[in-house]
N, C-alpha and C positions, 0 to 999 in steps of 0.2 A: 243330889243336885243342889239343894238349898242348905245342906249342912245341919239339918235338924234331926232329932229323934222323933219317932212316930207319935209319941204322946204329946210332943210339943206342937203338933200340927193338927191332929184330929180335933174337930169341934171349932176350929177357928174359921173366920170368914176368909174366902179366897182373896178378898181385897187387901187383907193384912199383909199379903206377900208381894204386893205391888208397891212401887214408889209412892209414898203417901203425900209428898209435898214438892213444891218447886225446889230446884237446887242443882248443884253439880255433884255427880256420883262417879265413883271409880268402877269401871268394868273389870271383870275377872281377867281381861287381856292386859290390864295395866293402863288402858286408855281412860281418859276422862270424858264424860258425856253430860250434856245439859238437859235436865228434865224441866220443861216449862209448861205454862198453861196450855199452849197449843197441843203439846203432846198428851196432856191429861184429858183435854176435851176430845181428842181423837180416840183415845182409849174408851172414854165414856160413850162415844157415839156408837161403839160396837155393841153395847148392851141393848138398845132399842132394836138394832138389826137382829140380834139373837132372839129377842122376845117375839119379833114379828115373824121370823123365818124358822125358828126352832133350832137353827144351827148356824155356825160360822166357821169358815175354813181359812187356813193359812193366815191367821191373825198374828201379826208381829207385835210382840210386847216385851216387857222386861219383868223378871222376877227379882225380888230382893233377897239375897242370901242372908243367913244368920249373921255373917261378919260384915253386913252392910254393903257388900259389893253387888253390882247388878249383873244378871245373866240375860243375854238376849235369847228369846225363845220364839218358836213358831207353834201355834196351838190350833187345834180343831175342837170345837165344843158343840155338843148336841144335848137337847133336853131328853130326860128319861120319863116314860109314861107307864102307868099301870094298865091293867086290862080294860079299865073304863076310859082310857084315853086321857086320864088326868096326869098333869105334870107331877112327878114325884122327886125330881132333882135334875142334875145334869152330869154329864161325863165329859172330861176334857183329856185330849191326847196332846201332851206338851213335849216339844222337842228342843233340846239345847242346840241353838244355831250359831254358837260362838265360832266354830271353825268355818261355817259357811260365810258368816259375816267377814271373818278374816280373809277368806278366799276372795269374796267379792271386792273387799277393799284392796287386796293385793292385785286382783285382776285390773281394777281401775288404775292403780298406781303403775302396774306393769304396762298398760296401754299408753299412759302418759309418758312413762319412761321410754318405751319403745319408739313412740313418736319423736321424743327428744333425741334418742339415739340415732334414729334414721336421719333427722335433720342436721344433727351436729356431727354425724360420722364423717371422718376424713375420707373414708371410702365412699364410692358411689353406690347407691342402692336403687335398683329399678324393679318395678313390679309390672307384669304384663298379664293380660287375660290369656285364655288357653290358645288364642289364635296368634299371640305374639304382639298384640297392640298394647302400647304402654298405658297403664292406668295410674301409675304413681312413680315419681322420681324425686330424689332429694336434691338439696342445694349443691352438694358436691358434684353430682352428675351434670347439672346445668352449668356449673362453673367450669368443669372439665371440658365440655364441648362448646361453651360460649353461647348457649341458647337461653331464651326465656321459657318458663314453664308452659305457656300457651303454645309455643312453637313445637313442643315435644309430645305432650299428652295426646293420645289418639293415633299417633303415628306408629308404624311397625318398627320393631327394633332393628330390622335389616336395613332400614333407611339410614342408619347411622354407621353402617359398615362401608368400606371402600366400594364405590359404585361399579367399578370396572378395573380390569387389569391395567398396569402401567407403573410408572415411577412417581412416587409421592414424596414430598418433604415431610420428615418426621419431627416431632417436638424434641427429639434427641439431637437435632441438628444434622442428622444423616439423611441420605436418600434411601427410600425403601421401595423395593420392587414387589408389587402385588401380581402374582402369576397363578397358573393353574394349580401348582403344588400348594399354594396358600389356600385357595378355595377348597381343594380336596381335603385338606387338614381340617378346615372349618366344618365341612359336611360330615366328616368322621366324628367330630365332637358333638354335632347335633344328633347323630345316630346314637352316640353313647348316652346322651341325656334321655332320649326316647326309651332306650333299652333299660337304663339303670335308674332313671328318675332324677338324676343329678350328675354333675361333674365338677371336679375341683381343679384349681390351678390351670385353667384353660387360658392360654395366651392368644390374644387377637389384637386387631387394630380397630379403633373407632375413628370416624372421620369428623373432625371439628367443623364448626360453622365456617371457619376460614380455609377449609379444605386441607389443613395439615392433619397427618395421622398421629394418633396418640396410642402408644403401645400400652396394653392393659392386660392385667391378670384377672381372671374372673372365675367365680364359683357360682353355678346355677343349679336350681332344683325346682321341681314341680310343687305347686300348692294344691292341697286337697281340702274338700269340705268334710263335714262330719260323716258323710256317707262314703268317703273314700274316693270321690270323683275328682278328677283333675279340674281345677278352676282357673289355673294360671301358673305363673312361675315367678320366682324372685331371683335376682342376680346381684351378687356383690362384685362390683367392678373397682379395681384398684389401678390407678395411674402408675405404671412401672417405668416411666420415662427416666427417673433418676436411677432406678435399678439397671436399666439398659446402659445408661451412661456409666454407671459403676462397673458393669460387666466389661464395657469397652475399656474403661480405665484399668480394670483388673488385668485384662489381656496386655495392655500397654505396660502396666506395673510389673507383670511377670517377665516380660521381655526386658524391662528396665532392671529388675532384680537379677536376671541372668547376667546382664551386662555388669551389674555391680559385683556379683560373685566373681566373675572372671577378671574384672579390673581392680578388685580390692587389693590393697597392699598388704592386708592381713591374709592369713591362710584360713580357708573355709572348708569344713568337712561335714558331710551329711552321712548318717548311718541309719540302718534299720533298727528294729527293736532289740536285736541280738548284738548290736555293736559292729555289724559288718558294714564296711564302707560302700555307699551307693553313689556318692559324688564327692569330688574334691576339685578345688580350683588350681590354676597353674602355679600360684605362689606356694601352695603346699607341695606340689611336685618339685618345684625348684628348690624349696627349702630342704627336702629330704633327698633329692637327687634321683627320684624314680620317674618312670613313665606311668601314664594313667592305667594301662592294662596290668601293670605289676602291682597295683594297689587295690583297684575296685574288686569287691567281693571278699577281701581279706578283713580280719578282725583288727580293730583299731589298736589293740594291745601289741600286735606284731610289730608296731613301729615305735614301741617304747622299750626301755631296758627291762629285760625279763629275768636277769640274773644279777646277783650281787657281784660287785667288783669295782675296779677303778677304770674309768673311761676318760678318753681325751675329749675335752669340751671345745666348742666353737669360740669360747672366750680366750682360749690359749692356755688354760689351766687344766689340771687333772681333777676329776669329780669322782667322789666315792658314792656308789649306789649301794645302800645297805638296807638292813631290815627296817630301819626307821622310815626310809623312803617308801617301801612297799606298804607299811602300816598306814602311812599318811595317804597313800593312793587309795587304799581300801576304804578308809574313812570318808574320803571325798566321793567315792562311788556310792557309798551308803547315803551320804547327804543328797546326792543327785536323785537317788531312788525315792527318798523321803520328800524332797522339796520340788523336784522336777527341774532343778537348775543348779549350776555351780558358777560362781562369780570370782574372777581374778585368781584362779588357781594357778600356782606356779609348779611346773613339772619339767620333765625332759622328754624329748623325742629323739629317736635314733635314726641317723641318716644311713643311706645305703652303704657308705664307707665306714659305718660303725662308730661315728662320732656322735656325742650327745649335744643337743641344742637346747638351751634353757628357753622355755616358752611360758607365756601367760595365756590361759584359756578361759573362755566363758562358754558354758555348755547349757543348753536348754532343750527339754523334750519337745517334740512335735506331736500335735494331736490333729485328728480329723474332725469333721463337723460334728460327729457324734461324741466327741470328747475322748475317743479312744487313742491311746498312744501309738504312734506309727513310726517313731524313730527319734533321732536327736540331731541337732546341728551344733557345731562347735566353731568358735572363732578363736584362732590361735595366732599369737603374736610372738615373733622372734624377739626375745629380750636379751640377746647376747650383748648388745651395746649397753643396755641398762645394767646388766650384771657387771660389766667392765666398769661402769660408772660407780656402782656400789663399792667395788674394790678401791676405786679412786677416792670415794667418799671417806673410807676408813683412813686412807693416807691423809686426806684433807683435814679430818678431825684432829689428827696429830699436828698438822700444820697450823690449825687455828690457834692452838696454844701459843705457837710462836708469833702468830699475828697479834694476839692479845697484847703481847709485850711490845710489839713494834708499831701497833696502831697509834696514830698521832692524836687521836681523841683520848680523853681520860676514860678508863673503864674501871668500874667498881662493882664488887660482888658482896652482898650482905647476907646474913642469915635471916630467918623469918622475923626476928625482933629488931632488925635494923643495925646490927653490929657488923663492922667491916670484916670480911673473911679473905678478900683478895682485892688488890688494886694494882694497876700497872704503873710503869715508871713515869709516864706522862702525868698521871695524877699526883705522884709524889713531887715531880718537878714543878707542877703548877702551884702547889701549896707550900713547897719548901720543906717537906718532912722526909724522914727516913721511914722505911717500910714498918719497922718495929714500933714507931711512934703512932702509927695509924691503925694497924690490925688490932682488933678487939675493942676499938672505940666505937661509940655510937655515931651515926652519921650527923646527928644534930650538933655534935661537938665541933664540927668543921663549918658551922653556919653561925650567923649572928644570933646571940641568945638574949640580948637585952636591947632596949630602945636607946638611941643615941646617935651621934654623928661619928662616922667612920671615914678614914682616909682610903680612897680607892687607889689601885696601882697606877691609874692615870694621873694621880695627884689631886683629883677633885674630892670634895667632901660629899659623902652620901648619907642621907638621913634615913635611919631605920626607925619606923614608928609602928603604932598599933595596926595600921592598915596593912603593913608588910606582913605582920604575924597572922592577921586574919586571912590574908591571901595564902600563906603557907598552910594554914589549917584546911582551907577549902581544897587545895591541891592534894594534900595528903588524903583527905576524905574521898576525893575522886579516884585516887590511885587504889585505895582499899576497895572501892565499889567496882571499878572497872578492871583492875589488875594490870593496868598500863596507863602511862601518861606520856605525852609528847610535847616538846617545845615549851617546857616550863622554864621561864626566865627567873633566876634567883641570884643569890650571892653566896660565895664560899669565903671563909676567913682563912687567910694564909697564916703561916707560923709567925710572921712578923706583924700580925694583926691587921694587915691591909685587906680590903675587900677585892675580890675578883668577880666580875660579872660573868655568869655562866648560863648556858642553856642545857637543860637536862631532859633525857628520855629514860624512862624506867619501865621495867616489866617484871612481873612475878616469875619465879622459877618454880616448877612443879616436879614431883617425883613420878614414878610410873603409876602410882595409885591416885594421881591427881591432887595430891596434898601439896600445899605451899611449903617450899623449903628455903625460900629466900627471894632475893631480887637482884637484877643486874641493871646497872645504870651506865649510860653513855653521857659524859659531861664534857661540854665544849666551852673553851674560853671565848667569849664573844665580845671581849673588850674592844677589839679593833672594829668589829661590826657596829658596836654602839657609837664609837667615834665616827664611823662612816655615816651612820644615821644622822648624827648631829651635823656632820658636814653637809649631808643631803638637805637638811632643813635650811642651812645657811645658803646652800646653792639654789634651793627653791626660791628663797627670798631674793637672791641675786637675779635669778631668771625673771621673776616677776618685775623687777626693776628694769631689766633689759627690755621686756615686752612693752612696758608702758612708756619707755623713753625711746623706743625704736622709731626712726623716721619712716620706716616701712609700715604697712598696715598688716596686722597679725590677727588671724582668726583661727579658733580651735573648735572642732565639732566632735560629736559622739559618733559611734559606728553607723548610725542611721542618717548622718548628714545634718543633724540639728545643732545649731550653734550653742556652745557652752561658754565661750569666752572670746572677747575682742579687746583690742587696745584702743586708746583714745583717738589715735590717728585714723583708725578704721571708722569710728563714729563721726569724726570730723569730715572724713572723705565722703561719706554717704549722707551726712546731715541728720543722723538719727541719735536718739538717746539710747543708753545701754538697755533699759527695760523694753525698748521697742525692737531690739535685735535678738536678745537671748531667748533661746527656745524655738526660734523660727528656723525653718529649713533654708539651706543655702540657695535653693532654687528660687526662693521668693525674691532674691536680689539679682537674679539673672534676667536678661531681656527675653521676651516671649517671641516665639517663632511667627514669621510673617507680619511683624510689627515694625513701624518706623519710629526712630527716636532721634532727638537732637543730641549731638555729642558735645562734650566739653572742648573738642577741637574746633567747633563751629560748623561741622558738617552734619548732614542728616544721614543716619545709619539705618539700613533696613536689614533685619535679621532674616535671611532667606534660608532655604532648605540646605544649601551647601554649608553655611555657617553652623546651622543646627546639627548637621551630620558631623561636623568637625568637633563639636562639643561631645557628642556620643563617642566618637573615636578617642578623644582625649580621656574621657572617663574610663573607657575600656583599657587604655594603657595604664591608667592609675591603678585599676583593679588588678591587672596582670603583674605590674612591676612594683606596686606599692609606693610609687612616687611619680611626680610629673614636674618637669623642669621647663622654665621659660615659656609657659603657655600664655598666649595672648588672647584675651577675650574682653568682654565688657561687663561691668556691674551697673545696676540702676540706682541712682541716687533717690532720695526722698522726693525731690522735685521732678522725678521722672526723666531727667537727663541721664545719658549713659556716659560712663567714664572708661576709656581704654586702660586696661591694666595688664601687667605681666605678672604671672602667678607661678609660684613654686609650691607644690603640695606634697606632703609625705604622710604616710600612714603612721599611727601610733599603735604600739603593741604592748600587751601585758607580759608578765613573766612566762606565761604558757605559750606565747607566740600568737595569741588570738588578737585580732584587730579590735581596738577599743575606741578608735576615733581617727582624726586627721588634724594636721596643722597646716595652714596655708599662709604664705607671706606674699602680699600683694603690693605692687608698686605702680603708682599713677604714672602712666607714660603719655599723658596728654601732650606735654611739651615735645617729647620725642616724636610723637605722631605728627605734630605740626611741622617739626623740623624735617621729618622724612617726606612729608608732603611737599615742602619747599624744595628739598633736594630732588625729589622726583620731577617736579615741574621744571627745575633748572636743568636737570639731565635731559628731559624731553626736549627742552629748548635747544640745548647744545647738540643733541642728536639730530635735531631737525637741520641745524646749521651744517653739521658734519655731513648729513645725507644730501643736502641740496646745494652745497658749495660747488662752484664751477672750477675752483682750484682743487688740486688733489690734497688730501689730508692723510697723513700716515703717522702711526705711533709705533715705537719700538720699546723693548725692555732694556734693562741695563747692559745686556750683552749685544744689542743691536739687532735682535730678532724681531720681525714684524709682528705686532699684536693686533693692529686694526688698520683698515684702509677704507676710504669711501669710494663711491661709484666713479668719481672722476679719475682716481688712480687706476681702477680696472680698465676704463676706456683708454687711458693714456698708454698703458703698457700691454694691453691685450690679454691680461691674465684675469681669472676669476678671483674673488676674495679668498676662497678656500685654498687656491693655489698659492696665494701670496703670504697668508698668515703662517708664521712659523719659519719662513725663509729669512736668512740674514741679508741685510741691505746690500752687502758687497756682492751677493749672487746676482744682483740686477745690473751691475756695471761691468765694464771691460776689465781684464786683468792687466797687470803690469805695474812697474815701479811708480810711474807718474800718478796713476789713479790711487795706488796705496798711499802715496804721500798726501794726496788730496783728502782722502778719508781721515788720515791722521790729523791733518790741519783742521778738518771739520769738527772732530771730537775735542781737539785741544781747545779750540775757541769756545765750544759749548761749555766745557768744564771750567774755563777761566772766567768767561763772562756770563754764562748761563743762557746765552742765546747767540745766534748768528744770523746775519741778514744778507740777502742777495748772493748766496753762495751758489756758484754754477758748477754742475757736474753732468756727466754723460751716463745715461742708462740705456739698456737695450730692451726693445720690445720683445714679446714672445716670438714674433716672426723674424727677429734678428735685426730689425731696423733700429738705427740709433736715434735716441731722443735726448735733446738738450734740455736740462731741467734746472730751474732756479729755485733754491731752498730759502725759506725763512723758518728757522727752527728755534725751539726753546727747550730747556731742561725740565723734566718731570721729577718731582721729589716725593718720597713716601712720608708717612706720619712723623717720622723721626728727622725729616729734613735731609735724608740721604738720597743720593742719585738713584732714580728708579727707571729712567728711560728718557726718550726724546719724542716730542710731538713736532711734526714738520708740516708746513704748508708749501706745496710745490706747484710750479707752473711750467708748462711745456713752452720753452723758448726756442724750439727748433727753427721755426719760421723766422723769428727775430734774428737768430744767429746766421741763418742763410742770408737774410737781408743785409746784416752787418758785413758779412763776407763779401757780398756783391758790391756794397758801397766801398769797401776797402779796395776791391779790385778796380772800381771806377776811379778812385782817388789815385791809385798807383798809375793807372793809364794816363790820367790827367797830368800827374807829375812828369811822366815820361814825355808826353807831348810838349809840356812846358819847357822841359830841358832841351828837347830837339829844336823847338822854336827859338829859344835863347841862343843856341849854338848857331843856328841858321842866320839869326840876326847878327851875331858876332862876326860870322864869316862875311856876311854882306857888308858890314861896316868896314871890316878890314879891306875887303876888295875895293870898296869905294874910296877908302883912305889911300890905298896904294895907287889907284888910278888918279886920284887928285894930286898926290905927291909927284907922281910921274909927270903930270901935266905942268905942275908949277915948276918942278925942277927942270 
């Protein structure tokens, strides 16, 4: 025990084998222990007890081994006496309790660990007494059912089961029916626990505090005391809500997968472990031309070529099936057995009419839950079209050589050291060389090699300096690192020593082993593009000048509607400085809803719901069409007055077609709005006159068709306005040469003088009654001064004409009476004269 020889021990005092002083000691278990004064005093206190009682039992102490390590021991010590009752010594029984100490420590740690496990377990743990009343539950159980611990302990476990039959809502989101069959199953499980002392994977429902049911899987077993008596039970309860959902999803997934298999455009086949087909989809049947009953149960190889020979293919070509094909098929089967899968295998299937179809297949073994192989599934794709494409590709490869020579960009091929191996004709034309002058030269020989000024093919002078050569070095380094380079702008030197501005794209060429064997470059003459860029700069400056000198107000925004630029007239219009405008949103210069503003027209403008909705509608049109034309609204000046403006807005786009902003051109229409107001007021005034005039007013177009009449005309003729508008004026009068002549006279006078006064004409009312009308008319002209129609004021003079007629009749009668009177007087004079003559004579 202590590691000594007998002679090293005998004769020594027992205290020499105890820890002699305070300090930290290592136990033989590897742990460290502190020996302090309290421990030593405790040990020394046992000596008086021994002396008084003659014995001591179960005394825990430590012995010090020869190697200095401590051993925990338990000892019983008793005095030895001679026949006279005199103490002659003592005997001690010492037991190494290292393992017991370990066990006690482990037991303590295990209890702590188990308590921690119970409380931190994601599963629910419940402990009940032998009558089923709960004595302990963990946090997971409380969380599962929504109770506090005080609401659970002391209650019977059955109180947390569904209380009665019926339909309950489950935590799975489904409705669950609790019926007699459910209760019978639960009673059977209880009987199994009583009989066997425990049960595993028992599924039941627990009732939460909110009355929802939680599906749970549980394992329960009895607890026994040291005498083997039942003292209670422990249950491990697991919430299987998610599993139930998963099972439901699995059912749905299975149905979904069946649908996928049948609707897949690829062929799907399933076989057993021997390769006999157990399921195929309709596309496999269509591909090979079989019915399902002709295939199921047969071996998959029966639908592949089994003999060497030449077969007609679905590609339209003949395919030779030889020993190499069968060797490759055998190696693929071996790979399937070894790895459990085959990917992208190309093979042939044989149709019912004995044609071969090229296919690409992916095969994978199927396993059950125990990991045992139960078959295989294969996804087959008809690659007839791809094979035809590969044949085309070969033809295309030959064609590409032709393209290389006809492509309008310059194409150069070099070896791995940069020496030209091939160039196309456009490269030779660009630099002015013959092919033999280029091949074998290094690419650097066609670029500027020294600093200086060079003439460009545009006639400009180009300065080549150290910065140019530094850039060349960095681009070459990037090419070496990345193996490719794009859009490198540089210069080539033509045979006549002039520079050509070019854009290059280069990529390394590799052989089948991945080794660099050279490079290919696409070189494009970008002289015209550079000239265009210079022109763009000049155009940009020109546009800046236009923007600043425009008499309209110009505003530019980003895609979010924040102002990035305005011209000076915009600033003058609103009374702001540039720094007060840039960066602000356009909405900050728009009037707010339900607010009244003084306008520059002198009116007070209220922005109501209708106007606000019109803004939203206008913005929607802008988003939909990318532009907005002649939109009238208001902007708010710095002094809070609103200015009526007419605005044209158009989106700005980048090269990718993405919106990057918008430009708006605004025009101050204050004066126009004032003029419109004046015109409106004048029109309303004239319309009032037109409407209330007792004389008839009628307007016609240049063809004599009526365009407008007032109420007096309707009453005069007995027609409604709708019946008159559109009629020709001649339709309202009598027919005949006389009236036609009068109409001609009317229009002739109008065209010569521009007006006519007191022109009398005859019209017919709707009821056929004649109406004498007197016209005062004037010519209407359009904006160009051309004849556009006639406006006439007309008066019903029927009564006046009747009066004139009667007056004329009276005058005629009076003249007749006067004549008769004169004749009578003449006759009387003659008679008197005759009588007088006769008397005198």
